[in-house]
C-alpha positions as CSV (number, residue, x, y, z in Angstrom):
1,M,177.8,74.1,25.0
2,D,178.9,72.1,21.9
3,T,182.6,72.4,21.4
4,S,182.8,69.8,18.7
5,I,185.0,70.6,15.7
6,H,182.9,70.2,12.6
7,T,184.3,68.9,9.4
8,M,182.8,68.3,5.9
9,Q,182.3,64.7,7.0
10,T,180.3,65.7,10.0
11,L,178.3,68.2,8.0
12,F,177.3,65.4,5.6
13,C,176.4,63.2,8.5
14,Q,174.4,66.0,10.0
15,L,172.5,66.2,6.7
16,G,171.8,62.4,6.9
17,M,174.2,61.6,4.1
18,A,177.3,59.4,3.8
19,G,180.2,61.2,5.4
20,D,183.1,59.4,3.8
21,E,185.4,61.3,1.5
22,E,184.6,59.3,-1.6
23,Q,180.9,59.8,-1.2
24,I,181.3,63.5,-0.5
25,N,183.4,63.9,-3.6
26,A,180.9,61.9,-5.7
27,F,178.1,64.1,-4.4
28,I,180.0,67.3,-5.3
29,E,180.8,66.0,-8.8
30,K,177.2,64.9,-9.4
31,Y,175.7,68.3,-8.5
32,R,178.1,70.9,-9.6
33,P,178.2,73.4,-11.0
34,L,175.3,74.8,-9.0
35,P,174.0,77.9,-10.9
36,R,174.8,81.2,-9.2
37,N,171.2,82.3,-9.2
38,I,170.2,79.4,-6.9
39,A,170.9,79.6,-3.2
40,L,172.6,76.5,-1.8
41,S,169.6,75.8,0.5
42,E,167.2,76.1,-2.5
43,A,168.9,73.5,-4.7
44,A,166.5,70.8,-5.8
45,F,168.7,68.0,-4.5
46,W,168.0,68.7,-0.8
47,N,165.0,67.4,1.1
48,E,163.0,69.8,3.2
49,A,164.9,69.1,6.4
50,Q,168.3,69.5,4.7
51,A,167.4,72.7,3.1
52,A,166.1,74.1,6.3
53,F,169.3,73.2,8.2
54,L,171.5,74.8,5.5
55,A,169.4,78.0,5.4
56,E,169.3,78.2,9.2
57,A,173.1,77.6,9.5
58,V,173.8,80.6,7.3
59,A,171.0,82.9,8.7
60,E,172.0,82.3,12.3
61,D,175.8,82.3,11.5
62,S,176.0,79.1,13.4
63,D,179.1,77.0,14.0
64,W,178.2,75.1,10.8
65,C,178.2,78.3,8.7
66,E,181.8,78.1,7.5
67,L,181.4,74.5,6.3
68,V,178.1,75.3,4.6
69,D,179.9,78.2,2.8
70,E,182.7,75.8,1.9
71,L,180.2,73.3,0.5
72,D,178.6,76.1,-1.4
73,C,181.9,77.1,-3.0
74,L,182.7,73.5,-3.9
75,L,179.4,73.1,-5.6
76,R,179.9,76.3,-7.6
77,E,183.3,75.3,-9.1
78,N,183.4,74.1,-12.7
């Protein structure tokens, strides 16, 4: 059983992206605001594997789900 504590940094690393705070903030600034009518996993900036991971995390209410929701909220802010 995986008992790791996930953070936004580990989420970005899991997605194959840079996990440092500066890069995360730059990503969020670049892609927000994400329109409300587009699900996070359906955004054009994800590759197929990233989109599948995000969709699965939410659908299965996995231990990544809270962070995926947090990222979703950060990308919706103006």
